[in-house]
N, C-alpha and C positions, 0 to 999 in steps of 0.2 A: 234761615234753617232749611236744610234739605230733608224732606220727609219721604221722598220716593226716589229710588234709583232705577232707571230704565237702561237695560243693556241689550244690544244686539247679540246674537249668538255667533254665527259663522264669521270668522275673520276678526272677531272682537273679543268675546268671552272665551271662545274655544281657540285652542292653539291650532297651528296649521295641520297637525295630525288628527284633529277632531277631539282631542282630550281636554280636560280641565285640570290644571295643576292643583296640587294640594294647597299651595299658597292661596290660590283664587278661591278654592272651596272654603278655606278657613275665613277668608275675607267676607265672602257672602254670608256665612253664618254669623260673623261679627256684626255685619250691617243689620241683619234681621234682629239680632239680640239687642242692638242699640235702638230698635224701634223703627228702622227704615222699612218701607214697603219696597221689596225687590220685584221687579217685573221684567220678564224676558219678552222682548219685542222683536219679532223675527218674521222673515218671509216664509219660514217653514210651515208646512201643514201640521195639523194636530198629531198625526200618526208618527211624526219625527220628533215629538217632544219628550216621549218617555225616556229616551236615551239620556237626555239632559237631566231629567228628574233623578235617574239612577246615579249620575255622576255628582250631582250637587246636593241631593236630598231636599231641594227646594220644592215646596208644594203650595205655592201661591197661585196667582192669576197670571196667565200669559196672554200676549197679543200675538196671534199667528196670521199667516197669509198677508203680511204687509198691512195689517189693520182690519182685515176682513172678518176675523173671528176672534172673539174673546173667550178664553178657555180656562176653566177651573182645573188646575193640575191635581188638586187633592181629590176631587170627586169625579174626575174625568168627564166633566160636563161642559157642553157648549153653552155659554151664557148669552151670547149674541152673535149673529152672523149677518154680514152685509154683502149680498150677492149681486153679481152682474146677471141680468135677466137673459134667458136663452136667446130671444130674438135680438137683443142688443149685441150679445156676444157674437152671434152669427153674422150680423151686419158688419160689425167691426172687423171680424176676421176676413170677410170677403173684400172689404175695402183695403185692408193691409195687403192681402194677396194680390190684388190688382196692381198695387204699387211695387210690391216685392214678390215676384212670381216664385222664388225659391223657398219661401217661408213654409214651415211646417208648424202645426198647432197641436197643443195639448191643453188639458184643463185640470184644475183642482176643484173638487166640490166636497161637500160634507160626506158624500158617499164614496169618495176615492179619486183615483187618477184615471184619465182617459186620454188617448193620443191617436193621431193619425199614424198610419204605417211608416211614413217617412220621418217621423219624429224620432231622432236617435237620442237615447238617454246618455248623459255624461256622468251620472252617478246612480247609485241604487235608488229606485223609486220607493220601495217599501222596506221597512224592517221585516223580518220573517214572521214575527208575532207581535201582538200588542202586549201591554204590561200584565195582562191576565193570562198570557200564554195562548191566546186565540189567534189562529192564522189570519193574516190580513189579505183581503182579496187581491188577486193579480190585476195589473192595469188593464182596462178595457181598450181594445184597439178597434178603430172603425173610421168612418168618413167624418167630414167636418160637421155634418148634421148631428151625428152621434156625440162628437166631442163637445158640441155646444148645446146639447139637448136637455140640460138641466141647469138650475141656478148655479153659477160659478163663483167660487171664491177668487180664483185667478184663471185668466186665459193666458197661456204661455205661447209666445211667438218666437220661433227660432229660425234664424237665417245665418248659417255658419259663415257665409261669405261677407257678411256685413260688419263694419266697425260698430260696436255696440253703442257707443255714445252718439254716433251719427244716426244710427238706426232709431234710437230713442228720440232724438230731436225731430226726425222726420215723422215718426209715428205720432208723437205728441201733437204736432201741427195737424196731422191728418185727422186725429180723433176730435180735436176742437171741443174738448169738454165732455164728449159722450162717454168717456171712460178715462181712468187714470192709468197711465203707463209709467213704469220705472224699470230699473234693472239693478241686479246685484251680482253681475257676472263679468268675466273678462271675454266671454264669447258673445256672439250675436243673439242673446236671449233676453227677451222682454217679458215682464210680468204685468198683466193688465187687470185692473180691478174695477169695481163699480165707480161711477163718478164721485169724486171727492174723498174716496177711501184712501187712507194712507196710515203709516205708522203713527203719525201725529193724532189722527182722529181716534184710532184704537186706544192709544195711550191716554187721551183725554177722557174716554169712557171709563177706563180703569181708575184714573185719578178722581173722577167724579164719584165713583163708588166709595172712595175713601175720604171724600171731603178735602182733597188736596188741590191746591192752586198750582198753576203752571210755574210760578216763580219759586215753588218749593220742590221742584223736580230737577234732577240732574240726569242727563242721558249721554250714552257713549255709543258710537257706531263707526262704520267703515265704508259704506257704499252709498250710491245715489238713492237707494230706497230708504236710507236713514235720514236723508236731508230734511224732509218735512218735520220729523221728530226733533232733529238737532236745532232747527230754526224756531220751533215752538216752545221748547222748554226754557226754564230760567237759566240753567247752566248746562253747557254742552261741551262734549269732548269728542275728538276723533283720534283713533289710534294712528300710530306713525305709518302703518302699512295701508292706510285708507286711500281710497280714490281721491284724486285732487279736488274734486267738487265737494266731497264730504269734508275734507280738511278745511276748505275755504268756508264752508257753512258753519263749522264749529267755532266756539269761542276759544277753545284750548286744544292743543295737540299734545298727546302723551306718548308713552312707549308703545311698542307693537303688541299684538295679541300674543306673540311668543315670549314677550317679556312681562306677561301678567299685568297688562295695562289696567284692566278693570280692578284688580286688587290694589293697584297703586292709587287709583281714583278713590276707592273706598277708604283706604288708609288716610288719604288727605282729608276727605269729608269728616271722618270720625275724629281726626286730630283737631280740626278747626272747631268742631261742634262740642268737643270735650266728651 
């Protein structure tokens, strides 16, 4: 029996234009009505989850920052955070820059976003306001000491000239367990978290809160940051548009995000379980 459905957001639940189809919205509601716990497991920070709440109406628990933060969507409350310590983040950044001189750094913390001046944004960093209509602070811009000067949910390392898969492999070797590196991008952008933190560990925390075992969980994703989750759960799916490594890690490959793959998975689960 599947008791929990975990889904990535961008490239998986969301269509390429960032929307959620009416079919998928109905399927999510059907899953919850059937008693499944639905969990969004994403690399997004907390401030980018309100948009998904608005589109889906889902108000459960989400895993953000690739497992670094557990967030109650209903009460807008951080239930747990697993941060990379400032000293560790700074040392990691210095070591990466020594190997990749063109790299620029940014960081995600519970307090917001900070970046070096050379870090160029590829998408909007903040919504204009939070769900209560309060303005969200603009990103802080400063040197590496400032960027790594607080506990970090993610250290972001961007080298536009690097092949992202090769960049990840090299940095993963360089880190040697001091932090966890992954990526969810087609550009040279890595996401670095505290040692051992991943979507799998975040999802395991949520499952434990509900008394759910890993073989009672189905998960669906599309990128390398989803691989730990896909390998950990009992039943795993990759969307057709997924990164080759994510497709290889999953037990099943389904339609693309633009073909409502999550809705199809939910329909299958509910049909089998009656």
